[in-house]
N, C-alpha and C positions, 0 to 999 in steps of 0.2 A: 887647399888643405892646409898649407903653411899659414895662410891668413887666419884660418879658423883656430889653429893651435895657438898662434900669437894672441888672438883675441881672448881665448880661454885663459891663457896664462896671465894676460893683463887683468882680466876680471878676477881671477883668483888672488892676484897680488893686491888688487884694490880692496877686495873683501877682507883680506888679512890685515891690511893697513887700517881699515875702518875699525875692525875688531880690536886691533892693538891700541888705537887711540882711545876707544871706549873703555878698554880695560885700564889703561893708564889714568884716564880721567876719573874713573870710579875709585881706583886705588888712592888717588890724591885727595879725594873728597873728605871733608869740605875745604874749599879754599876761600870761602867767604861766609858770613853769618847765615844761619838757617832760620827761616821764619816758621813759626807755629801759629796758625790762625785758629782762634778759639771762638766757638759760637755761644759760649757761656759768659755771663757778666763777670767783671773783676770781683774777686773775693769769693766767688762760688767755689764749691768743692773741686770740680775739675780744673778750674783756673788756678787755685792754690796749689794743687798737685803739680801741674805742668811748670809752674814757676819754681817750686821746690826742686823738682827733677832737673829743670833747666840749669840750676846752679851747678849740678853735678855734670850735666852734659857739656857745659862750657869747657870743663877740664878734659872730659873724655874725647870730645870732638876737636878740641883746639880752636874752636870758633864759638861765637856767641849764639845762643838760641834766643831769638827775638820773639816775644809773645805779643800777638796782635789780636785784641778782643773785638769781635764783630757779632754781638748778640742780636737776636731778632729774626723774624720771618722763618721760624721753625728750624733755624740753623742754615737756611738756604743761602743767606748772604755769604757766609763762610764757605760753604760747599761750592757755590757757583764761582766764587773768586778763585779758589784753589783749582777747580776744574780747568780754568783757562790758563793756568801756568804750565811751564815746561815740565816734563817728567824727568827732572834731574836731581830730585831729592832736596832741593833748597826751599821748597814750599810744602809744608805739611799742614794737616788739619787735625785737631783733637776732637773726635766725635765719639758718640756712644751707640748703644744698641738701638735706641729710638731712631737715630738718623739712618743707620745702615741696615737694620733688620726689620723695623716696624713701619716706618712712614710709607713705604711703597704700597702697603696694603690699605692705607687710610685715604690716600688721594688718588683720584682718577688720572691726574696729570702731574708729573714731577719734572723739575728742570734738570734732573740727573738720574743716572742709573747706578746704584751702589755697587753693582757687580761689574758692569762693563766699563765704568769710568774711573774706578779707583782700586787700589790695592792696599791691604792692611800691611803696614811695614813694621810696626812695633807695638805690641800690647803693653798697657800700663797697669791697670788694676780692675778688679771686680768688686762689687758690693751687693749684698743682699738687703732686703727690706724687713723692717719690723711692722707689726700691726700695732698702731698707736691709738690710744684712747685717752680721754681726760683722766686726770688723777682722781676725780670724783665719780668716774663711771662705775655703775654697779657691776659691770662685767669683770670677772676675775680670770676668764679663760676664753679661748676661741670657741669652745663649745657653748659658752654663754652667748656670744655674739651670734652664732649660727642659730641657736634656739630663738633668740629675739627676732632674727630676720625671718624665720619660718612662721613665727606667731604674728608678725606685723609685715605682711608682704608689701614690699616697695615703700615702707615707711622709714626703715633704718637708713640713715644717710651716711655717705662716705665722701671724703674730699680728695681731690687730686690737683695737680698743677696743669690741668688742661685736658680737653677732649682728645682722646687718642694717645695720651701719655702712657708710660709703662705702668703707672699706678692704676689708671683707668682700665687698661687691658688686663692687668694682673687681677683686678677685682672681678672682671668678667670670668677669668679662669677660676677664681674662688667660688663665684656664684654657680658656675657650671658643675664644679666638683661637689657642691653641697646642696644643689637643688633650691637655691634661694634667689631672690631678686631684691636689690637694694637701689636706693636713689642716689644718683651721682650729682655732686655739687662741685663744679670746676672753679679753681681760683687762678688768678694771674701770677701771684707771687707766693713763694714758699713760706715766708714769715707769716703772711695772712692765713695761709692754710693751717699751719700748726697752732697759731693763736686761736683760730676757730675751733680746733679740736680741743685745746686746753680749756676753753670756756664752755664747751658743750654745744656750740652752734652747729657743729656736725658731729656725728657719733664716733667716727673713726677715720683713719687714713693709713696708707702705707707710708713709711718714712725710713730713712737710713739713720745710722748713728751720727752722721755728719749733719743732716738736716733737722732731725728731731731731738738729737742728743742734748743740746743745751737746755731745752724745756724738760727733758727727762731728768737731767741732773739737778734742775731747779725744782723737781718734784711737782711740776705742773701737768705733766702727762705721764702715763705708764705704758710699758710695752707688754702686750698680752702674749706675744709670741714672735719668733724669728723665722722668716720664710727661707730657711736653708736646710741642708741635709744634716747639719750638726750645729750645736750651739756656738755662738760667736765668742771668741776670746775677749775678755773684758766685760762681757755681759752673760756670763755662764749661768746666772740665776734666771735668765729668760729662756723658757723652753722653746723648742721648735714648734711649728704649727701642728705637726702630728702629735707631739707630746702634750699639746694644750687642747686636744680634743678635736682638732681639725683634720683635713685629709692627710693621710700618710704621704710622706715624701713631697709635700707641696713646697715648691721653690719659686721664688720671684727675685730675680737679680738683674743687674745691668752691668755693663763693662764699658771701659773707655780705652781707646787706642789711637795711635797715630796712623793716619791714612795719607796716601799721596796719589797724584794722578797716575793712572795705569801706565806701565812701561818704564819705570825707574830701573836702571841697571842693577842686576842682582848684587854686585859687589857693593853698591851704594846702599841698598836695602840691608845687606848684611852688616854694614858699618853702623847704620842707624839703629838696627835691632840690637846688636851686641852692646853698643854704648848705652842704650836705654836700659837694657837688662842689668848692666853693671850699676847704673845709677839707682835703679829700683831695689837692688840687692843690698845697698849700703845700710848698715844698722840703724843710723839715725832716720833714714827715709822710711824704712820698714816700721820703726817705732812710731813715727808720726802718722803714718798711714793707718796702722792698727788702732791708734787712739781714736780714730773717727770711723772705724769699721771698714776700712778699705784694705783689700788684700792684693799685694803685688801679683800681677798676672804673668807668671814665669813660664811661658810656653812659646814655641816657635810661631812665626807669623802664619805658616800653613795650618797649624793646629788651631790657632785663634780664628782663622778664616772659616774653618769647619764649624766652630762654635757659632759664628755669625750666621752661617747658612742654616744650622739647626734651629737657631732662634727665628730666622726668617720663615721657615716652614711652620714652626709652632705658632708664631704670631698670625700667620695667614689663616690658620684654622680657627683660632680664637676670634679674630676680627670678623671672619665670615659668619661664624656661628652666632656671635653677639650682635651682628649687623651694625658695627661701629663704623662711622664715616664722618669725615670733617669737611667734605666738599659741599 
């Protein structure tokens, strides 16, 4: 009996010491640079944002945020590498809704599980899409686009940055809501896509203020509508899809967040989250984000995770109905 009590006491002390060490470690985080692995190319929208925010995080964290670009392979190079790192908060990945809510419905086999392998630790921003057409397009509204699609079944073309992209799946959502069918033209690069829209090579595409904005400002393309619940600041002359004769409350957006391997200590997650939110809330950051149609995502990780899950369910239904597959 005495041996049992001693063993129990020793076990309790050991657990307390382990918990104490973990707490102290998390409270002192970070004691070295934090790496953010990015599956997007240098100069892209997400890359530009993480570098801008990184400048603020360097001060907030007291350590440098090192950005490591590893584009390619659907983001799996980045995700696979971070999956293999310790769950200590020193290795993050900057991913979006495509990686964490959509891809699992497109591929029969994936090298990672977005729910079981990772935790969302810090939301960054969200962005909605415009319906983009050539400046010379005869269409003046979404109702014109829908009418043309109904009159020319599968002849109206739309572009995207790849099979299974948010733009591809988003168009499937629009087709389902309007009873239309259009022809998909995938592109490898965003500049090629919007150049093709501007010249009329393809009839239309979804695009953000960041990706299609330069051609819009150059008056080579026009925005028929904004796929959001309300008009976007800075583009208030562009109606929502519902206001432009399309389905009411039609919304297509994506989000970007920091994820880490599952199991990062809560205190470390709290530090990363609070520091990132402070950086995103700074006036110059908000101003630069708003200029390209990005909105700081000022919610807790748990709430952002619920959004990711809701998107996961929504995308599953759309992909199944549209029979989209990249395998």
